[in-house]
C-alpha positions as CSV (number, residue, x, y, z in Angstrom):
1,X,-9.9,-130.8,-126.8
2,X,-11.2,-132.5,-130.0
3,X,-8.9,-134.2,-132.4
4,X,-9.5,-131.4,-135.0
5,X,-8.3,-128.8,-132.5
6,X,-4.8,-130.3,-132.1
7,X,-2.0,-128.3,-133.7
8,X,-1.4,-130.7,-136.5
9,X,1.8,-130.0,-138.5
10,X,1.8,-128.8,-142.1
11,X,2.4,-132.5,-143.0
12,X,-0.7,-133.5,-141.0
13,X,1.4,-135.2,-138.3
14,X,2.1,-134.9,-134.6
15,X,5.2,-136.2,-132.7
16,X,4.3,-139.1,-130.3
17,X,6.2,-139.9,-127.2
18,X,5.6,-143.5,-126.2
19,X,6.1,-144.3,-122.5
20,X,5.9,-147.5,-120.5
21,X,2.9,-147.1,-118.1
22,X,4.6,-149.4,-115.6
23,X,8.2,-148.3,-115.4
24,X,7.8,-144.7,-116.7
25,X,10.6,-145.3,-119.2
26,X,10.4,-143.5,-122.5
27,X,10.2,-146.3,-125.1
28,X,10.4,-144.4,-128.4
29,X,9.4,-141.2,-130.3
30,X,7.4,-141.5,-133.5
31,X,4.6,-139.7,-135.4
32,X,0.9,-140.1,-135.9
33,X,-1.6,-138.6,-138.3
34,X,-5.3,-138.2,-137.6
35,X,-6.2,-141.8,-138.7
36,X,-3.4,-143.3,-136.5
37,X,-4.7,-141.4,-133.5
38,X,-8.3,-142.3,-134.1
39,X,-7.4,-146.0,-134.4
40,X,-5.2,-145.8,-131.3
41,X,-8.1,-144.4,-129.3
42,X,-10.7,-146.8,-130.7
43,X,-8.6,-150.0,-130.5
44,X,-6.4,-149.1,-127.5
45,X,-3.3,-150.4,-129.3
46,X,-0.5,-148.2,-130.7
47,X,-1.0,-147.0,-134.3
48,X,1.5,-144.6,-135.9
49,X,2.4,-143.1,-139.2
50,X,5.7,-144.0,-140.9
51,X,7.2,-141.0,-142.7
52,X,9.8,-143.1,-144.5
53,X,7.1,-145.5,-145.9
54,X,4.3,-142.9,-146.1
55,X,2.0,-145.4,-144.5
56,X,0.0,-146.2,-141.4
57,X,1.3,-149.0,-139.2
58,X,0.4,-150.8,-136.0
59,X,3.2,-151.4,-133.5
60,X,3.9,-155.1,-133.3
61,X,2.3,-156.0,-136.7
62,X,5.5,-157.8,-137.7
63,X,7.4,-158.4,-134.5
64,X,4.4,-159.4,-132.4
65,X,5.5,-156.8,-129.7
66,X,2.2,-155.0,-129.5
67,X,1.5,-152.2,-127.0
68,X,-1.8,-151.9,-125.1
69,X,-2.6,-148.2,-124.8
70,X,-3.5,-147.1,-121.2
71,X,-4.0,-143.4,-122.0
72,X,-3.4,-140.7,-124.6
73,X,-2.5,-137.2,-123.6
74,X,-1.4,-134.0,-125.4
75,X,0.9,-131.2,-124.3
76,X,0.0,-127.6,-123.3
77,X,0.3,-126.4,-126.9
78,X,-1.6,-129.3,-128.4
79,X,1.3,-130.1,-130.8
80,X,2.6,-133.3,-129.3
81,X,1.1,-136.6,-128.0
82,X,1.9,-139.0,-125.2
83,X,0.9,-142.6,-125.4
84,X,1.2,-144.5,-122.1
85,X,1.4,-148.2,-122.9
86,X,1.9,-151.6,-121.5
87,X,4.3,-153.3,-124.0
88,X,4.2,-157.0,-124.7
89,X,7.9,-157.0,-125.7
90,X,10.8,-154.7,-126.6
91,X,9.9,-151.4,-128.2
92,X,13.1,-151.1,-130.2
93,X,13.9,-153.1,-133.4
94,X,17.3,-153.8,-131.8
95,X,15.7,-156.0,-129.1
96,X,16.2,-153.4,-126.4
97,X,13.2,-152.5,-124.2
98,X,13.6,-148.8,-125.2
99,X,15.0,-147.1,-128.3
100,X,16.9,-144.8,-125.9
101,X,19.5,-147.3,-124.7
102,X,22.5,-145.3,-125.7
103,X,24.0,-142.2,-124.1
104,X,26.5,-139.6,-125.3
105,X,30.0,-139.9,-123.9
106,X,32.6,-142.5,-123.4
107,X,30.1,-145.3,-122.7
108,X,27.8,-144.4,-125.5
109,X,26.5,-148.0,-126.1
110,X,25.6,-148.5,-122.4
111,X,22.1,-148.1,-121.2
112,X,21.7,-144.9,-119.2
113,X,19.7,-146.7,-116.6
114,X,20.7,-150.4,-116.9
115,X,18.7,-151.6,-113.9
116,X,15.4,-149.9,-114.8
117,X,15.9,-150.8,-118.5
118,X,16.5,-154.5,-117.6
119,X,13.6,-154.7,-115.1
120,X,11.1,-153.1,-117.5
121,X,12.2,-155.4,-120.4
122,X,12.1,-158.5,-118.1
123,X,8.7,-157.7,-116.7
124,X,7.3,-157.1,-120.3
125,X,8.8,-160.5,-121.4
126,X,7.2,-162.3,-118.4
127,X,3.8,-160.7,-119.2
128,X,4.2,-161.8,-122.8
129,X,4.9,-165.4,-121.7
130,X,1.7,-165.3,-119.7
131,X,-0.3,-164.0,-122.6
132,X,1.3,-166.4,-125.1
133,X,2.6,-169.5,-123.3
134,X,5.4,-171.6,-124.8
135,X,6.2,-175.1,-123.8
136,X,9.9,-174.3,-124.3
137,X,9.8,-171.4,-121.8
138,X,10.9,-171.8,-118.2
139,X,8.8,-168.7,-117.4
140,X,5.7,-170.5,-118.8
141,X,6.5,-173.5,-116.7
142,X,6.7,-171.4,-113.5
143,X,3.5,-169.6,-114.2
144,X,1.7,-172.9,-114.9
145,X,3.1,-174.2,-111.6
146,X,1.2,-171.5,-109.7
147,X,2.1,-169.5,-106.5
148,X,3.4,-172.5,-104.6
149,X,5.9,-173.5,-107.3
150,X,7.1,-169.9,-107.7
151,X,7.2,-169.3,-104.0
152,X,9.3,-172.3,-103.4
153,X,11.8,-171.0,-106.0
154,X,11.9,-167.6,-104.3
155,X,12.7,-169.3,-101.0
156,X,15.6,-171.2,-102.6
157,X,16.9,-168.2,-104.4
158,X,16.8,-166.0,-101.3
159,X,18.8,-168.6,-99.4
160,X,21.4,-168.6,-102.3
161,X,21.6,-164.8,-102.1
162,X,22.5,-165.0,-98.4
163,X,25.1,-167.7,-99.1
164,X,26.6,-165.7,-101.9
165,X,26.8,-162.6,-99.7
166,X,29.0,-164.5,-97.3
167,X,31.5,-165.3,-100.0
168,X,34.0,-162.9,-101.6
169,X,32.8,-163.2,-105.2
170,X,30.7,-160.2,-106.1
171,X,29.8,-161.7,-109.5
172,X,28.2,-164.7,-107.7
173,X,26.2,-162.3,-105.5
174,X,25.0,-160.3,-108.6
175,X,24.0,-163.6,-110.3
176,X,22.0,-164.8,-107.4
177,X,20.3,-161.4,-106.8
178,X,19.3,-161.4,-110.5
179,X,17.8,-164.9,-110.1
180,X,15.8,-163.7,-107.0
181,X,14.6,-160.6,-108.8
182,X,13.5,-162.6,-111.8
183,X,11.5,-165.1,-109.8
184,X,9.9,-162.2,-107.8
185,X,8.8,-160.6,-111.0
186,X,7.2,-163.9,-112.1
187,X,5.3,-164.0,-108.8
188,X,4.0,-160.5,-109.3
189,X,2.8,-161.3,-112.8
190,X,1.2,-164.5,-111.5
191,X,-0.7,-162.5,-108.9
192,X,-1.5,-159.7,-111.4
193,X,0.3,-157.1,-109.2
194,X,1.9,-154.2,-111.3
195,X,5.4,-153.0,-110.6
196,X,3.9,-149.6,-110.1
197,X,2.3,-150.8,-106.9
198,X,5.7,-151.8,-105.5
199,X,7.1,-148.5,-106.7
200,X,4.4,-146.5,-104.9
201,X,5.0,-148.4,-101.7
202,X,8.7,-147.6,-101.9
203,X,8.0,-144.0,-102.5
204,X,5.6,-143.9,-99.6
205,X,8.3,-145.3,-97.3
206,X,10.8,-142.9,-98.7
207,X,8.7,-140.0,-97.4
C-alpha cells in the first residue's frame, strides 16, 4: 500500500501505536500526518504530529530520548499505524518507560507489569549510556571495563544472591537479584545481544 492509499482521517491524521521492538511493550499512542510518516520512513526515527500544538515534532527533540524506528506497519483497514522502535530512554514525559504505567482499580498508580516495565526501562537506559557515555555513570564505567570487568561483577552478584537466599530476609534477596539482573543486562548490551534473543530461547524451552 502506498502512503496515499492509507485511510487518512478528515483531519489528515492517523493514530500511531508505538511499541518497544525489544520488549513488545506499548510505549505510547500518538498521531501522524503524511509528512510525519514520510520523515519517519526516511530518517528511521519517530516523527509525529501534535494536535495540541498543531505542529510536527520529533520524539526526543527536547528530552534527548529518541527512538530508532525498526519497522512501520499499518492495520487491516489502513487507518492506524504501528511503529516498532528501539528507545534510547523513557517514552513518557513522566520518566516512565511507557505512558501506560497506570491501571484501573485500587492500585491505579502501579505499573500493570512492573517487572517487564522495569527491565525494558533499564535496558533502554543501559543502551543510552553506551551510545552517550558519561564519566559520572557506573554503567559507563562497567561498559568501558569490558567483558572481564562485567563478568567478575556478575560472579560476585550471583554469590550474593545465593547467600541472601539462605537468609530469612526477602527484601535482601530481592535487592541482590535486582543487582544480578542489572549486571546481566549490562553484559548483554556489551555483547550486543538483544533481550529478544533471550526471550526467544525461553519460549523455545517452554515448548
